[in-house]
C-alpha positions as CSV (number, residue, x, y, z in Angstrom):
1,M,92.1,98.5,79.0
2,A,93.6,102.1,79.6
3,P,97.4,102.4,79.8
4,G,97.1,104.0,83.1
5,F,95.2,100.6,84.6
6,R,97.7,98.3,83.1
7,F,100.8,100.3,84.7
8,L,98.7,100.5,88.1
9,L,97.7,96.7,88.2
10,A,101.4,95.6,87.0
11,F,102.9,97.9,89.7
12,L,100.6,96.5,92.5
13,I,101.1,92.7,91.5
14,I,104.7,93.1,91.4
15,C,105.1,94.8,94.7
16,S,102.9,92.4,96.2
17,A,104.9,89.7,95.1
18,I,108.0,90.8,96.4
19,I,106.6,91.9,99.8
20,L,105.1,88.5,100.3
21,R,108.5,87.0,99.5
22,Q,110.4,89.0,101.9
23,P,111.5,87.2,105.2
24,A,109.9,88.8,108.3
25,A,113.1,90.2,109.6
26,E,114.2,91.8,106.1
27,A,110.7,93.1,106.1
28,T,111.2,95.3,109.3
29,V,109.9,98.6,109.5
30,A,112.3,101.4,109.5
31,T,111.7,104.4,111.6
32,A,110.5,107.3,108.9
33,S,112.2,109.9,110.6
34,S,115.6,108.2,110.6
35,G,118.2,110.8,110.0
36,D,120.4,108.3,108.1
37,C,117.6,107.9,105.3
38,Q,118.2,109.7,102.0
39,R,114.8,111.3,101.4
40,K,115.4,113.3,98.2
41,C,117.0,112.5,94.8
42,G,117.5,115.3,92.8
43,D,114.0,117.1,92.6
44,V,112.1,113.8,93.6
45,E,111.0,113.3,97.3
46,I,111.3,109.9,98.6
47,P,108.9,109.4,101.3
48,Y,108.7,105.9,103.3
49,P,107.8,103.2,102.7
50,F,110.0,103.9,99.8
51,G,113.8,104.4,100.3
52,V,117.2,104.2,98.9
53,T,119.3,102.2,101.3
54,R,118.5,99.0,103.4
55,G,116.7,99.8,106.5
56,C,114.9,102.8,104.9
57,Y,112.4,101.1,102.7
58,L,109.6,98.8,103.5
59,A,110.5,95.8,101.2
60,E,112.7,95.3,98.0
61,G,109.5,96.4,96.1
62,F,110.0,100.0,97.5
63,R,113.8,100.6,96.8
64,V,114.5,103.3,95.0
65,I,117.8,103.7,93.1
66,C,119.2,107.5,93.1
67,D,121.6,108.3,90.3
68,E,123.5,111.1,91.9
69,A,125.2,112.2,88.4
70,T,121.8,112.8,87.0
71,G,119.5,113.2,90.0
72,S,117.2,110.6,88.6
73,A,115.3,108.4,90.8
74,S,114.1,104.5,89.6
75,L,112.0,101.9,91.4
76,A,115.0,99.2,91.7
77,V,112.6,96.4,90.8
78,L,111.1,97.5,87.7
79,G,113.7,100.1,86.7
80,W,111.0,103.0,86.0
81,E,112.3,106.4,86.4
82,V,109.6,108.4,88.5
83,D,108.9,112.0,88.5
84,S,107.3,112.1,92.0
85,I,105.9,109.7,94.8
86,N,103.1,111.1,96.7
87,I,102.0,109.2,99.6
88,S,99.5,111.2,101.0
89,N,97.3,110.7,97.6
90,H,98.4,107.6,96.7
91,S,100.2,108.3,93.6
92,L,103.5,107.7,91.8
93,R,104.2,109.5,88.6
94,H,106.1,107.5,85.8
95,K,108.7,109.7,83.9
96,N,108.2,107.8,80.3
97,F,104.5,107.8,80.5
98,R,104.0,111.9,80.5
99,G,100.0,112.3,81.5
100,V,99.8,109.1,83.5
101,T,99.6,109.2,87.3
102,V,99.4,105.7,89.0
103,S,96.9,106.0,92.1
104,V,96.3,103.6,94.4
């Protein structure tokens, strides 16, 4: 099994499990255009359903931790540092796996 496929499979399984465990009130969809939501961390754009603060992400599996000191963005659940998140082409680029882009 290719490393990129294993990464994608692990990501999808974990996100699915986390979303299914969320109470309905906690999984409320926030307004993507909310002015209170941080949409950038360093050079990484953070599009909805991902977000930094509660109410700005769909579920815990989409929460991003932004290290303001280094400008790095990491998925909170997995601790994976990301280079980019692109919703339009359904991809997430893992910083530690150069050349591997996860697409759904």
